[in-house]
Biopython code that builds the backbone (N, CA, C, O; Angstrom):
import numpy as np
from Bio.PDB.StructureBuilder import StructureBuilder

atoms = [
    (1, "MET", "N", (0.981, -0.990, 0.065)),
    (1, "MET", "CA", (0.262, -0.128, -0.153)),
    (1, "MET", "C", (0.787, 1.154, 0.012)),
    (1, "MET", "O", (0.868, 1.766, 1.078)),
    (2, "ILE", "N", (1.138, 1.531, -1.087)),
    (2, "ILE", "CA", (1.753, 3.268, -1.321)),
    (2, "ILE", "C", (0.777, 5.010, -0.382)),
    (2, "ILE", "O", (-0.362, 5.177, -0.818)),
    (3, "THR", "N", (1.092, 5.737, 0.374)),
    (3, "THR", "CA", (0.733, 6.045, 1.607)),
    (3, "THR", "C", (1.007, 7.202, 0.621)),
    (3, "THR", "O", (1.537, 6.983, -0.468)),
    (4, "PHE", "N", (0.470, 8.998, 1.203)),
    (4, "PHE", "CA", (0.982, 9.963, 0.609)),
    (4, "PHE", "C", (2.758, 10.436, 0.997)),
    (4, "PHE", "O", (3.670, 10.934, 0.338)),
    (5, "GLU", "N", (2.600, 9.964, 2.415)),
    (5, "GLU", "CA", (3.802, 10.161, 2.933)),
    (5, "GLU", "C", (4.924, 9.563, 1.922)),
    (5, "GLU", "O", (5.766, 10.364, 1.514)),
    (6, "GLN", "N", (4.985, 8.449, 1.563)),
    (6, "GLN", "CA", (5.639, 7.741, 0.994)),
    (6, "GLN", "C", (5.978, 8.613, -0.631)),
    (6, "GLN", "O", (7.113, 9.041, -0.841)),
    (7, "VAL", "N", (4.900, 8.780, -1.639)),
    (7, "VAL", "CA", (5.236, 9.555, -2.200)),
    (7, "VAL", "C", (5.802, 10.636, -2.189)),
    (7, "VAL", "O", (6.413, 10.989, -3.197)),
    (8, "ARG", "N", (5.729, 11.850, -0.499)),
    (8, "ARG", "CA", (5.664, 12.693, -0.498)),
    (8, "ARG", "C", (7.347, 12.561, -0.447)),
    (8, "ARG", "O", (8.011, 13.435, -1.005)),
    (9, "GLU", "N", (8.035, 11.404, 0.264)),
    (9, "GLU", "CA", (9.443, 10.795, 0.271)),
    (9, "GLU", "C", (10.307, 11.188, -0.938)),
    (9, "GLU", "O", (11.288, 11.930, -0.906)),
    (10, "ILE", "N", (9.734, 10.514, -2.106)),
    (10, "ILE", "CA", (10.149, 10.239, -3.120)),
    (10, "ILE", "C", (10.218, 11.870, -4.051)),
    (10, "ILE", "O", (11.142, 12.537, -4.516)),
    (11, "ILE", "N", (8.869, 12.011, -4.005)),
    (11, "ILE", "CA", (9.026, 13.631, -4.584)),
    (11, "ILE", "C", (10.178, 14.823, -4.128)),
    (11, "ILE", "O", (10.940, 15.424, -4.885)),
    (12, "LEU", "N", (10.042, 14.975, -2.537)),
    (12, "LEU", "CA", (10.336, 16.203, -2.962)),
    (12, "LEU", "C", (12.600, 15.788, -2.262)),
    (12, "LEU", "O", (13.347, 16.643, -1.787)),
    (13, "ALA", "N", (12.856, 14.693, -2.440)),
    (13, "ALA", "CA", (14.328, 14.012, -2.743)),
    (13, "ALA", "C", (15.128, 14.762, -3.821)),
    (13, "ALA", "O", (16.281, 15.175, -3.948)),
    (14, "PHE", "N", (13.627, 14.749, -4.771)),
    (14, "PHE", "CA", (14.214, 15.459, -6.009)),
    (14, "PHE", "C", (14.901, 17.226, -5.683)),
    (14, "PHE", "O", (14.375, 17.902, -4.798)),
    (15, "PRO", "N", (15.625, 17.569, -6.191)),
    (15, "PRO", "CA", (15.842, 19.048, -6.975)),
    (15, "PRO", "C", (15.067, 20.276, -6.694)),
    (15, "PRO", "O", (14.257, 20.115, -7.606)),
    (16, "GLY", "N", (14.642, 21.522, -6.060)),
    (16, "GLY", "CA", (13.446, 22.259, -6.456)),
    (16, "GLY", "C", (12.384, 22.160, -6.314)),
    (16, "GLY", "O", (11.644, 23.123, -6.518)),
    (17, "THR", "N", (11.767, 20.581, -5.786)),
    (17, "THR", "CA", (10.251, 20.340, -5.413)),
    (17, "THR", "C", (9.986, 21.278, -4.303)),
    (17, "THR", "O", (10.748, 21.744, -3.455)),
    (18, "GLU", "N", (8.613, 21.457, -4.531)),
    (18, "GLU", "CA", (8.409, 21.843, -3.442)),
    (18, "GLU", "C", (6.595, 21.304, -3.047)),
    (18, "GLU", "O", (5.992, 20.994, -4.074)),
    (19, "GLU", "N", (5.996, 21.217, -2.120)),
    (19, "GLU", "CA", (5.079, 20.924, -1.534)),
    (19, "GLU", "C", (3.899, 21.728, -1.462)),
    (19, "GLU", "O", (4.093, 22.548, -0.565)),
    (20, "THR", "N", (2.454, 21.937, -2.115)),
    (20, "THR", "CA", (1.458, 22.694, -2.827)),
    (20, "THR", "C", (0.148, 22.638, -2.259)),
    (20, "THR", "O", (-0.051, 22.103, -1.168)),
    (21, "MET", "N", (-0.541, 23.039, -2.781)),
    (21, "MET", "CA", (-1.831, 23.006, -2.093)),
    (21, "MET", "C", (-2.333, 23.519, -3.457)),
    (21, "MET", "O", (-1.808, 24.582, -3.789)),
    (22, "SER", "N", (-3.380, 22.923, -4.467)),
    (22, "SER", "CA", (-3.866, 23.441, -5.719)),
    (22, "SER", "C", (-5.170, 22.356, -5.715)),
    (22, "SER", "O", (-5.148, 21.125, -5.691)),
    (23, "TRP", "N", (-6.519, 23.467, -5.752)),
    (23, "TRP", "CA", (-7.940, 22.665, -6.329)),
    (23, "TRP", "C", (-7.460, 21.818, -5.018)),
    (23, "TRP", "O", (-7.167, 20.622, -4.993)),
    (24, "ASP", "N", (-7.456, 22.667, -4.033)),
    (24, "ASP", "CA", (-7.857, 21.582, -2.347)),
    (24, "ASP", "C", (-7.429, 20.481, -2.433)),
    (24, "ASP", "O", (-8.068, 19.621, -1.827)),
    (25, "SER", "N", (-6.138, 20.027, -3.241)),
    (25, "SER", "CA", (-5.426, 18.903, -3.148)),
    (25, "SER", "C", (-4.342, 19.040, -2.992)),
    (25, "SER", "O", (-3.779, 19.934, -3.623)),
    (26, "ARG", "N", (-3.773, 18.404, -2.297)),
    (26, "ARG", "CA", (-1.931, 18.526, -1.536)),
    (26, "ARG", "C", (-1.426, 18.152, -3.329)),
    (26, "ARG", "O", (-2.085, 17.450, -4.096)),
    (27, "SER", "N", (-0.261, 18.763, -3.619)),
    (27, "SER", "CA", (0.155, 18.455, -4.680)),
    (27, "SER", "C", (1.875, 19.095, -4.581)),
    (27, "SER", "O", (2.354, 19.758, -3.661)),
    (28, "PHE", "N", (2.601, 18.602, -5.943)),
    (28, "PHE", "CA", (3.970, 19.087, -5.545)),
    (28, "PHE", "C", (4.456, 19.343, -6.678)),
    (28, "PHE", "O", (4.296, 18.521, -7.580)),
    (29, "LYS", "N", (5.124, 20.474, -6.897)),
    (29, "LYS", "CA", (5.913, 21.474, -7.794)),
    (29, "LYS", "C", (7.327, 21.317, -7.738)),
    (29, "LYS", "O", (7.956, 21.040, -6.717)),
    (30, "VAL", "N", (7.961, 21.566, -9.249)),
    (30, "VAL", "CA", (9.224, 21.799, -9.650)),
    (30, "VAL", "C", (8.941, 22.881, -10.545)),
    (30, "VAL", "O", (7.995, 22.871, -11.332)),
    (31, "ASN", "N", (9.772, 23.819, -10.421)),
    (31, "ASN", "CA", (9.795, 25.535, -11.943)),
    (31, "ASN", "C", (8.054, 25.981, -12.197)),
    (31, "ASN", "O", (7.590, 26.173, -13.320)),
    (32, "LYS", "N", (7.225, 26.093, -10.877)),
    (32, "LYS", "CA", (5.773, 26.144, -10.633)),
    (32, "LYS", "C", (5.455, 26.128, -11.906)),
    (32, "LYS", "O", (5.124, 27.003, -12.706)),
    (33, "LYS", "N", (5.715, 24.195, -12.005)),
    (33, "LYS", "CA", (4.912, 23.538, -12.441)),
    (33, "LYS", "C", (4.024, 22.263, -12.371)),
    (33, "LYS", "O", (4.384, 21.545, -13.305)),
    (34, "VAL", "N", (3.190, 21.767, -11.791)),
    (34, "VAL", "CA", (2.657, 20.626, -10.938)),
    (34, "VAL", "C", (3.848, 18.845, -11.102)),
    (34, "VAL", "O", (4.110, 18.856, -12.305)),
    (35, "ILE", "N", (4.237, 18.127, -10.765)),
    (35, "ILE", "CA", (4.549, 16.869, -10.739)),
    (35, "ILE", "C", (3.859, 15.652, -10.987)),
    (35, "ILE", "O", (3.809, 14.628, -11.668)),
    (36, "LEU", "N", (3.107, 16.641, -9.618)),
    (36, "LEU", "CA", (1.844, 15.259, -9.103)),
    (36, "LEU", "C", (0.815, 15.601, -7.895)),
    (36, "LEU", "O", (1.241, 16.033, -6.824)),
    (37, "TYR", "N", (-0.680, 15.363, -8.154)),
    (37, "TYR", "CA", (-1.436, 15.522, -7.539)),
    (37, "TYR", "C", (-1.766, 14.482, -6.412)),
    (37, "TYR", "O", (-1.525, 13.319, -6.737)),
    (38, "TRP", "N", (-2.558, 14.780, -4.429)),
    (38, "TRP", "CA", (-2.979, 13.511, -4.126)),
    (38, "TRP", "C", (-4.528, 14.181, -4.301)),
    (38, "TRP", "O", (-4.821, 15.364, -4.131)),
    (39, "ASN", "N", (-5.455, 13.045, -4.702)),
    (39, "ASN", "CA", (-6.806, 13.279, -4.535)),
    (39, "ASN", "C", (-7.327, 13.135, -3.723)),
    (39, "ASN", "O", (-7.337, 11.956, -3.369)),
    (40, "SER", "N", (-8.095, 14.084, -2.856)),
    (40, "SER", "CA", (-8.651, 14.329, -1.469)),
    (40, "SER", "C", (-9.823, 13.390, -1.099)),
    (40, "SER", "O", (-10.080, 12.762, -0.072)),
    (41, "GLN", "N", (-10.556, 13.536, -2.511)),
    (41, "GLN", "CA", (-11.863, 12.988, -3.328)),
    (41, "GLN", "C", (-11.541, 11.681, -2.698)),
    (41, "GLN", "O", (-11.831, 11.336, -1.552)),
    (42, "TYR", "N", (-10.891, 10.989, -3.615)),
    (42, "TYR", "CA", (-10.359, 9.564, -4.057)),
    (42, "TYR", "C", (-9.129, 9.120, -2.948)),
    (42, "TYR", "O", (-8.845, 7.923, -2.991)),
    (43, "ASP", "N", (-8.532, 9.769, -2.173)),
    (43, "ASP", "CA", (-7.259, 9.337, -1.529)),
    (43, "ASP", "C", (-6.030, 8.367, -2.550)),
    (43, "ASP", "O", (-5.550, 7.234, -2.517)),
    (44, "CYS", "N", (-5.904, 9.641, -3.442)),
    (44, "CYS", "CA", (-5.024, 8.526, -4.536)),
    (44, "CYS", "C", (-4.556, 9.708, -4.883)),
    (44, "CYS", "O", (-4.991, 10.851, -4.739)),
    (45, "PRO", "N", (-3.000, 8.986, -5.667)),
    (45, "PRO", "CA", (-2.322, 10.103, -6.463)),
    (45, "PRO", "C", (-2.664, 10.054, -7.960)),
    (45, "PRO", "O", (-2.969, 9.052, -8.607)),
    (46, "VAL", "N", (-2.556, 11.342, -8.395)),
    (46, "VAL", "CA", (-2.758, 11.431, -9.986)),
    (46, "VAL", "C", (-1.740, 11.657, -10.275)),
    (46, "VAL", "O", (-1.001, 12.486, -9.745)),
    (47, "PHE", "N", (-1.405, 10.653, -11.572)),
    (47, "PHE", "CA", (0.096, 11.101, -12.081)),
    (47, "PHE", "C", (-0.040, 12.084, -13.976)),
    (47, "PHE", "O", (-0.730, 11.913, -14.982)),
    (48, "LYS", "N", (0.727, 12.770, -13.685)),
    (48, "LYS", "CA", (0.736, 13.206, -15.215)),
    (48, "LYS", "C", (1.463, 12.091, -16.078)),
    (48, "LYS", "O", (2.567, 11.632, -15.787)),
    (49, "VAL", "N", (0.676, 11.697, -17.217)),
    (49, "VAL", "CA", (1.263, 10.894, -18.188)),
    (49, "VAL", "C", (0.453, 11.044, -19.298)),
    (49, "VAL", "O", (-0.771, 11.149, -19.231)),
    (50, "PRO", "N", (1.537, 11.063, -21.002)),
    (50, "PRO", "CA", (0.808, 11.691, -21.852)),
    (50, "PRO", "C", (-0.559, 10.707, -22.427)),
    (50, "PRO", "O", (-0.537, 9.510, -22.144)),
    (51, "PHE", "N", (-1.300, 11.061, -22.939)),
    (51, "PHE", "CA", (-2.335, 10.222, -23.098)),
    (51, "PHE", "C", (-2.105, 8.871, -23.632)),
    (51, "PHE", "O", (-2.271, 8.054, -22.727)),
    (52, "GLU", "N", (-1.788, 8.317, -24.747)),
    (52, "GLU", "CA", (-1.345, 7.153, -24.657)),
    (52, "GLU", "C", (-0.851, 6.394, -24.063)),
    (52, "GLU", "O", (-1.334, 5.281, -24.271)),
    (53, "GLU", "N", (-0.023, 6.407, -23.327)),
    (53, "GLU", "CA", (0.460, 5.792, -21.910)),
    (53, "GLU", "C", (-1.068, 5.914, -21.069)),
    (53, "GLU", "O", (-1.397, 4.837, -20.571)),
    (54, "ARG", "N", (-1.896, 6.876, -20.872)),
    (54, "ARG", "CA", (-2.559, 6.444, -19.990)),
    (54, "ARG", "C", (-3.512, 5.781, -20.412)),
    (54, "ARG", "O", (-4.072, 4.981, -19.662)),
    (55, "ASP", "N", (-3.970, 5.986, -21.886)),
    (55, "ASP", "CA", (-4.976, 4.653, -22.916)),
    (55, "ASP", "C", (-4.675, 3.795, -22.291)),
    (55, "ASP", "O", (-5.455, 3.207, -21.542)),
    (56, "PHE", "N", (-3.203, 3.442, -22.474)),
    (56, "PHE", "CA", (-2.461, 1.954, -22.029)),
    (56, "PHE", "C", (-2.972, 1.379, -21.104)),
    (56, "PHE", "O", (-3.905, 0.593, -20.937)),
    (57, "LEU", "N", (-2.099, 1.967, -20.406)),
    (57, "LEU", "CA", (-2.540, 2.239, -18.840)),
    (57, "LEU", "C", (-4.133, 1.243, -18.526)),
    (57, "LEU", "O", (-4.200, 0.054, -18.212)),
    (58, "LEU", "N", (-5.102, 2.075, -18.713)),
    (58, "LEU", "CA", (-6.538, 1.795, -18.547)),
    (58, "LEU", "C", (-6.847, 0.413, -18.805)),
    (58, "LEU", "O", (-7.401, -0.299, -17.968)),
    (59, "GLU", "N", (-6.402, -0.086, -20.261)),
    (59, "GLU", "CA", (-6.685, -1.109, -21.278)),
    (59, "GLU", "C", (-6.013, -2.284, -19.923)),
    (59, "GLU", "O", (-6.564, -3.104, -19.189)),
    (60, "VAL", "N", (-4.885, -1.925, -20.059)),
    (60, "VAL", "CA", (-3.574, -3.157, -19.587)),
    (60, "VAL", "C", (-4.047, -3.990, -17.994)),
    (60, "VAL", "O", (-4.250, -5.129, -17.575)),
    (61, "ASP", "N", (-4.050, -2.459, -17.463)),
    (61, "ASP", "CA", (-4.131, -2.803, -15.514)),
    (61, "ASP", "C", (-4.981, -1.388, -15.676)),
    (61, "ASP", "O", (-4.432, -0.291, -15.780)),
    (62, "PRO", "N", (-6.818, -1.658, -15.679)),
    (62, "PRO", "CA", (-7.677, -1.400, -15.135)),
    (62, "PRO", "C", (-7.810, -1.601, -13.665)),
    (62, "PRO", "O", (-8.553, -0.798, -13.100)),
    (63, "GLU", "N", (-7.082, -2.760, -12.739)),
    (63, "GLU", "CA", (-7.220, -2.986, -11.363)),
    (63, "GLU", "C", (-6.156, -1.375, -10.957)),
    (63, "GLU", "O", (-6.424, -0.486, -10.149)),
    (64, "THR", "N", (-5.476, -1.452, -11.473)),
    (64, "THR", "CA", (-4.456, -0.112, -10.591)),
    (64, "THR", "C", (-4.702, 0.927, -11.020)),
    (64, "THR", "O", (-4.479, 1.815, -10.197)),
    (65, "PHE", "N", (-5.226, 1.412, -12.345)),
    (65, "PHE", "CA", (-5.430, 2.832, -12.692)),
    (65, "PHE", "C", (-6.713, 2.920, -12.977)),
    (65, "PHE", "O", (-7.503, 1.977, -13.027)),
    (66, "TYR", "N", (-6.977, 4.230, -13.196)),
    (66, "TYR", "CA", (-8.096, 4.207, -13.575)),
    (66, "TYR", "C", (-8.552, 6.013, -14.112)),
    (66, "TYR", "O", (-7.475, 6.520, -14.424)),
    (67, "THR", "N", (-9.337, 6.739, -14.247)),
    (67, "THR", "CA", (-9.476, 7.928, -14.420)),
    (67, "THR", "C", (-11.230, 8.202, -14.129)),
    (67, "THR", "O", (-12.041, 7.311, -13.879)),
    (68, "THR", "N", (-11.535, 9.719, -14.246)),
    (68, "THR", "CA", (-12.822, 10.251, -14.073)),
    (68, "THR", "C", (-13.331, 10.989, -15.171)),
    (68, "THR", "O", (-12.742, 11.491, -16.129)),
    (69, "ASP", "N", (-14.411, 10.966, -14.893)),
    (69, "ASP", "CA", (-14.961, 11.589, -16.269)),
    (69, "ASP", "C", (-14.224, 13.557, -15.791)),
    (69, "ASP", "O", (-14.244, 14.550, -16.518)),
    (70, "HIS", "N", (-13.834, 13.462, -14.763)),
    (70, "HIS", "CA", (-12.856, 14.925, -14.294)),
    (70, "HIS", "C", (-11.137, 15.390, -14.870)),
    (70, "HIS", "O", (-10.500, 16.387, -15.210)),
    (71, "HIS", "N", (-10.991, 14.068, -14.710)),
    (71, "HIS", "CA", (-10.170, 13.877, -15.588)),
    (71, "HIS", "C", (-9.945, 13.760, -16.411)),
    (71, "HIS", "O", (-8.921, 14.406, -16.638)),
    (72, "ARG", "N", (-10.439, 13.005, -17.623)),
    (72, "ARG", "CA", (-10.125, 12.592, -18.821)),
    (72, "ARG", "C", (-10.351, 13.712, -19.608)),
    (72, "ARG", "O", (-10.833, 13.034, -20.516)),
    (73, "PRO", "N", (-10.418, 14.795, -20.027)),
    (73, "PRO", "CA", (-9.614, 16.034, -20.580)),
    (73, "PRO", "C", (-8.376, 15.960, -20.691)),
    (73, "PRO", "O", (-7.829, 16.181, -21.771)),
    (74, "TRP", "N", (-7.637, 15.600, -19.480)),
    (74, "TRP", "CA", (-6.238, 16.045, -18.922)),
    (74, "TRP", "C", (-5.020, 14.764, -19.174)),
    (74, "TRP", "O", (-5.267, 13.714, -18.581)),
    (75, "PRO", "N", (-4.254, 14.789, -19.677)),
    (75, "PRO", "CA", (-2.985, 14.006, -19.657)),
    (75, "PRO", "C", (-2.863, 13.357, -18.296)),
    (75, "PRO", "O", (-1.724, 12.972, -18.031)),
    (76, "LEU", "N", (-3.755, 13.161, -17.412)),
    (76, "LEU", "CA", (-3.242, 12.260, -15.878)),
    (76, "LEU", "C", (-4.012, 10.805, -15.917)),
    (76, "LEU", "O", (-4.769, 10.533, -16.848)),
    (77, "ILE", "N", (-3.826, 10.128, -15.114)),
    (77, "ILE", "CA", (-4.316, 8.475, -14.175)),
    (77, "ILE", "C", (-4.198, 9.084, -12.992)),
    (77, "ILE", "O", (-3.459, 10.010, -12.657)),
    (78, "LEU", "N", (-5.315, 8.235, -12.151)),
    (78, "LEU", "CA", (-5.236, 7.937, -10.961)),
    (78, "LEU", "C", (-5.180, 6.436, -10.890)),
    (78, "LEU", "O", (-5.520, 5.539, -11.662)),
    (79, "GLY", "N", (-4.442, 6.486, -9.275)),
    (79, "GLY", "CA", (-3.439, 4.923, -9.234)),
    (79, "GLY", "C", (-3.905, 4.872, -7.777)),
    (79, "GLY", "O", (-3.810, 5.570, -6.768)),
    (80, "ARG", "N", (-4.404, 3.817, -8.119)),
    (80, "ARG", "CA", (-4.835, 2.592, -6.259)),
    (80, "ARG", "C", (-3.558, 2.611, -5.593)),
    (80, "ARG", "O", (-2.458, 2.207, -5.969)),
    (81, "PRO", "N", (-4.065, 3.358, -4.152)),
    (81, "PRO", "CA", (-2.617, 3.031, -3.597)),
    (81, "PRO", "C", (-2.803, 1.873, -3.192)),
    (81, "PRO", "O", (-1.704, 1.334, -3.324)),
    (82, "ASP", "N", (-3.462, 1.189, -2.804)),
    (82, "ASP", "CA", (-3.147, -0.189, -2.761)),
    (82, "ASP", "C", (-2.488, -1.771, -3.837)),
    (82, "ASP", "O", (-2.147, -2.871, -3.403)),
    (83, "LYS", "N", (-2.512, -1.353, -5.060)),
    (83, "LYS", "CA", (-2.139, -1.663, -6.460)),
    (83, "LYS", "C", (-0.349, -1.025, -6.789)),
    (83, "LYS", "O", (0.757, -1.565, -6.776)),
    (84, "LEU", "N", (-0.727, 0.033, -6.997)),
    (84, "LEU", "CA", (0.946, 0.908, -7.353)),
    (84, "LEU", "C", (1.890, 0.076, -7.091)),
    (84, "LEU", "O", (1.779, -0.502, -6.010)),
    (85, "ASP", "N", (3.150, -0.276, -7.986)),
    (85, "ASP", "CA", (4.321, -0.237, -7.810)),
    (85, "ASP", "C", (5.648, 0.996, -7.562)),
    (85, "ASP", "O", (6.176, 1.972, -8.096)),
    (86, "ILE", "N", (5.674, 0.597, -7.007)),
    (86, "ILE", "CA", (6.938, 1.586, -6.008)),
    (86, "ILE", "C", (7.224, 1.912, -7.318)),
    (86, "ILE", "O", (6.554, 2.831, -7.788)),
    (87, "ASP", "N", (8.213, 1.286, -8.165)),
    (87, "ASP", "CA", (9.034, 1.480, -9.040)),
    (87, "ASP", "C", (8.467, 1.704, -9.950)),
    (87, "ASP", "O", (9.038, 1.342, -10.978)),
    (88, "TRP", "N", (7.629, 2.122, -10.062)),
    (88, "TRP", "CA", (6.555, 2.467, -11.744)),
    (88, "TRP", "C", (6.232, 4.249, -11.305)),
    (88, "TRP", "O", (6.329, 5.342, -11.863)),
    (89, "ILE", "N", (5.780, 3.678, -9.888)),
    (89, "ILE", "CA", (5.998, 5.624, -9.501)),
    (89, "ILE", "C", (7.148, 6.658, -9.546)),
    (89, "ILE", "O", (7.319, 7.809, -9.946)),
    (90, "LYS", "N", (7.931, 5.564, -8.868)),
    (90, "LYS", "CA", (9.497, 6.622, -9.193)),
    (90, "LYS", "C", (9.924, 7.020, -10.623)),
    (90, "LYS", "O", (10.101, 8.133, -11.118)),
    (91, "THR", "N", (10.039, 5.742, -11.153)),
    (91, "THR", "CA", (10.214, 6.744, -12.468)),
    (91, "THR", "C", (9.526, 7.636, -13.413)),
    (91, "THR", "O", (9.993, 8.525, -14.125)),
    (92, "ASN", "N", (8.159, 7.160, -13.254)),
    (92, "ASN", "CA", (6.758, 8.272, -13.387)),
    (92, "ASN", "C", (7.714, 9.791, -13.186)),
    (92, "ASN", "O", (8.313, 10.469, -14.020)),
    (93, "ILE", "N", (7.488, 9.997, -11.257)),
    (93, "ILE", "CA", (8.116, 11.255, -11.034)),
    (93, "ILE", "C", (9.197, 11.174, -11.965)),
    (93, "ILE", "O", (9.031, 11.685, -13.072)),
    (94, "GLU", "N", (10.447, 10.524, -11.650)),
    (94, "GLU", "CA", (11.908, 11.532, -12.350)),
    (94, "GLU", "C", (11.437, 12.136, -13.581)),
    (94, "GLU", "O", (11.704, 13.324, -13.757)),
    (95, "ARG", "N", (10.553, 11.289, -14.762)),
    (95, "ARG", "CA", (10.304, 11.451, -15.850)),
    (95, "ARG", "C", (9.914, 13.031, -15.584)),
    (95, "ARG", "O", (10.493, 13.956, -16.154)),
    (96, "VAL", "N", (8.664, 13.229, -14.470)),
    (96, "VAL", "CA", (7.463, 14.469, -15.244)),
    (96, "VAL", "C", (8.704, 15.499, -14.473)),
    (96, "VAL", "O", (8.937, 16.628, -14.903)),
    (97, "TRP", "N", (9.272, 15.035, -13.548)),
    (97, "TRP", "CA", (10.590, 16.154, -12.747)),
    (97, "TRP", "C", (11.403, 16.158, -14.202)),
    (97, "TRP", "O", (11.075, 16.993, -15.046)),
    (98, "ARG", "N", (12.096, 15.541, -14.380)),
    (98, "ARG", "CA", (12.619, 16.261, -15.581)),
    (98, "ARG", "C", (12.352, 16.889, -16.926)),
    (98, "ARG", "O", (13.251, 17.510, -17.494)),
    (99, "ALA", "N", (11.402, 16.781, -17.348)),
    (99, "ALA", "CA", (10.812, 17.141, -18.084)),
    (99, "ALA", "C", (10.418, 18.734, -17.759)),
    (99, "ALA", "O", (10.237, 19.402, -18.777)),
    (100, "GLN", "N", (10.248, 19.493, -16.390)),
    (100, "GLN", "CA", (9.632, 20.544, -15.944)),
    (100, "GLN", "C", (10.771, 21.381, -15.676)),
    (100, "GLN", "O", (10.777, 22.552, -16.054)),
    (101, "VAL", "N", (11.664, 20.907, -15.098)),
    (101, "VAL", "CA", (12.700, 21.540, -14.002)),
    (101, "VAL", "C", (13.734, 22.275, -14.774)),
    (101, "VAL", "O", (13.796, 21.900, -15.945)),
    (102, "SER", "N", (14.470, 23.110, -14.481)),
    (102, "SER", "CA", (15.021, 23.809, -15.118)),
    (102, "SER", "C", (16.455, 23.159, -15.774)),
    (102, "SER", "O", (17.312, 22.791, -14.971)),
    (103, "LYS", "N", (16.741, 23.003, -17.398)),
    (103, "LYS", "CA", (17.824, 23.005, -17.593)),
    (103, "LYS", "C", (18.968, 23.039, -16.668)),
    (103, "LYS", "O", (19.730, 22.096, -16.881)),
    (104, "THR", "N", (19.423, 23.982, -15.504)),
    (104, "THR", "CA", (20.484, 24.241, -15.321)),
    (104, "THR", "C", (20.053, 24.051, -13.528)),
    (104, "THR", "O", (20.322, 24.868, -12.647)),
    (105, "LEU", "N", (19.405, 22.878, -13.375)),
    (105, "LEU", "CA", (19.573, 21.753, -12.421)),
    (105, "LEU", "C", (19.787, 20.821, -12.158)),
    (105, "LEU", "O", (20.456, 20.171, -11.355)),
    (106, "LEU", "N", (18.599, 20.656, -13.577)),
    (106, "LEU", "CA", (18.568, 19.122, -14.311)),
    (106, "LEU", "C", (20.344, 18.996, -14.397)),
    (106, "LEU", "O", (20.917, 18.112, -13.760)),
    (107, "LYS", "N", (21.146, 20.034, -15.300)),
    (107, "LYS", "CA", (22.480, 19.207, -15.729)),
    (107, "LYS", "C", (23.611, 19.093, -13.955)),
    (107, "LYS", "O", (24.717, 18.584, -13.775)),
    (108, "SER", "N", (22.645, 19.831, -12.951)),
    (108, "SER", "CA", (23.442, 20.116, -12.019)),
    (108, "SER", "C", (23.220, 18.158, -11.542)),
    (108, "SER", "O", (23.945, 17.182, -11.349)),
    (109, "TYR", "N", (22.204, 18.395, -11.542)),
    (109, "TYR", "CA", (21.461, 16.504, -10.723)),
    (109, "TYR", "C", (21.983, 15.619, -11.173)),
    (109, "TYR", "O", (22.132, 14.515, -10.648)),
    (110, "ASP", "N", (22.384, 16.010, -12.337)),
    (110, "ASP", "CA", (23.069, 14.409, -13.036)),
    (110, "ASP", "C", (24.152, 14.422, -13.082)),
    (110, "ASP", "O", (24.713, 13.327, -13.131)),
    (111, "ALA", "N", (24.898, 15.545, -13.089)),
    (111, "ALA", "CA", (26.284, 15.742, -12.874)),
    (111, "ALA", "C", (26.866, 14.946, -11.659)),
    (111, "ALA", "O", (27.821, 14.170, -11.700)),
    (112, "GLU", "N", (25.706, 15.465, -9.987)),
    (112, "GLU", "CA", (26.006, 14.815, -8.973)),
    (112, "GLU", "C", (25.602, 12.944, -8.913)),
    (112, "GLU", "O", (26.018, 11.958, -8.305)),
    (113, "SER", "N", (24.514, 13.271, -9.984)),
    (113, "SER", "CA", (24.518, 11.519, -9.449)),
    (113, "SER", "C", (25.098, 11.089, -10.215)),
    (113, "SER", "O", (24.744, 9.912, -10.287)),
    (114, "LYS", "N", (26.032, 11.339, -11.096)),
    (114, "LYS", "CA", (27.175, 10.615, -11.655)),
    (114, "LYS", "C", (28.001, 9.964, -11.111)),
    (114, "LYS", "O", (28.249, 8.777, -11.319)),
    (115, "GLY", "N", (28.633, 10.854, -10.176)),
    (115, "GLY", "CA", (29.705, 10.875, -9.247)),
    (115, "GLY", "C", (29.064, 9.748, -8.258)),
    (115, "GLY", "O", (29.831, 8.848, -7.917)),
    (116, "ARG", "N", (27.935, 9.721, -7.844)),
    (116, "ARG", "CA", (27.614, 8.700, -6.813)),
    (116, "ARG", "C", (28.152, 7.830, -7.295)),
    (116, "ARG", "O", (28.148, 6.724, -6.753)),
]
sb = StructureBuilder()
sb.init_structure("model")
sb.init_model(0)
sb.init_chain("A")
sb.init_seg("    ")
for serial, (resi, resn, name, xyz) in enumerate(atoms, 1):
    if name == "N":
        sb.init_residue(resn, " ", resi, " ")
    sb.init_atom(name, np.array(xyz, "f"), 0.0, 1.0, " ", f" {name:<3s}", serial, name[0])
structure = sb.get_structure()
């Protein structure tokens, strides 16, 4: 079972991230762009994914991933905390973070990561 605290710890480990509130939900941003929402109504994470990936996940793993009429127009997918894979979460968060973080911070992060 994935918890908000686990997701929070993963996201805040990336440089430049911050915890905020968006549309009455806890969320995380980098470079003023949302990385992930925690939907308070469904008590689950809402991930940013391309539409094609969302449609694929809904087809191949409907027990883990779902959408709602509200979320359907956006490149977002909801995940059931009791079914989500921690490695998938980490990969998704890093991919979204990399797409949204400043190039300077990304370059610094990659240089530091190589040294580990």
